[in-house]
N, C-alpha and C positions, 0 to 999 in steps of 0.2 A: 616471346621472341623480343630479345635487346635491340633498341634502335640505336644506330651509331652514325653520326655525321662526319663525314670525311671531307675536310677542306684543303684540296690539293689542286694546283693546276697543271701538273705534268701527268699526262695519260699514262705513262708507263707504272708511274708510282701509284696512280688511282687504281688503275688495274690490278695491281699486286695486292694492296691492300682491301680493296673489294673482294677478290677472290679468296684471300685469307678469311676475312669477316664473314663472308657467306658460308665457307666451310665449316665454320665455327658456330653456324646458325643466326647469325645477326641480320637484321634488316638494314640495309645500307642507304643511307641519304648522301648525295653529293652536291658540293659548291666548288667552283673552281677559282673563285676570289673571295677574298675577307669580307667585302660587303655582303654578297649573296649568303657567304656563311652565317653572318650574324643574323641576317633575315630568316634563314631556315632554322637556326637555333632557337629563335623565338616562337616561330611557326610551328616546329616539330617536336620541341622539348626533348631532345635526345637524351639516351641514357649517358653516352659518352660522346666527346668531341676529339677527332685527331686533326691536329692543326699544323699545317705547313706554316712555316713563317715567311719565306719569302712568295709572296702573293701579289698579284696585281690588283688595283684599286684601292685595295686596304691590305696592310701587311699583317702577318699574324700576330704581331705584338698588339697592333691597333685594334684587330678583330678579338683577340683575347680579352684585352681592357674594356671593350665596348660589351661584350658578353658578361663579363663580371660585373658591369655597371648597370646591368637589367634585373630587376627582383627576380623576375620568372627564370632566368637562365644562370644566375650568379654561383650557384652551387653545383653545377653540371662539371663532371671532371673533364679536364682537357690536357691532353697528351701532344706536346709538340713533337714532330716528326720533321728533322730538319736536316740540311746538309751544313749548315752553320756549326761549325767546329772550332772556332777560334777560341783563344782564351778570353773568357768572361760572357761568351754567348748562351752558355747553360744559366749562369746567374742571371743574365737579362730576361732569358724567356722564363725563369721562374718567377722573377720579380714582376712581370708583366700579368702574371696569374696562372700559368699553366702549372699542373701538378706533377707532371713527369716530363722529362726530356729525352728523347732518343735520336740518334744519329743515323741517317741515312748512309749507306743502303741499310735497309732493315734486315734482320735475319728472321724469317719466319716462326721459327721455334720460340727464341726469346722474346719476340714481339707479342705472341699470343699469350705467353706467361706474364706478361705485363699488362696486357689487357685483362686477363683474368681477375686481377687486383681490383677492378673496377666495374665488371659485369657480373 
């Protein structure tokens, strides 16, 4: 069973991702802020991280950079899932270390197809 860490502070979005991932057979770990997300990434060594960008305490950019700076977690794939859709946001997200950028709201079918590339 693949382990996926979802770092998301919005309960509705978290519920949707959790439901999709569990239906796909994944074990879901959850954090609601960037700092806790980094801690869980180190403690749990997930197969994939789904990262919101607009997070409390430590935003998704900072959390991604921190995860990439730690030897144990630096190669875990990170998918940014964000409502940031302004010009340059995708590039900024990828420069921070995310592998893929997905805009909210997510489409369940295309979402799972993107996840399959990493799981």
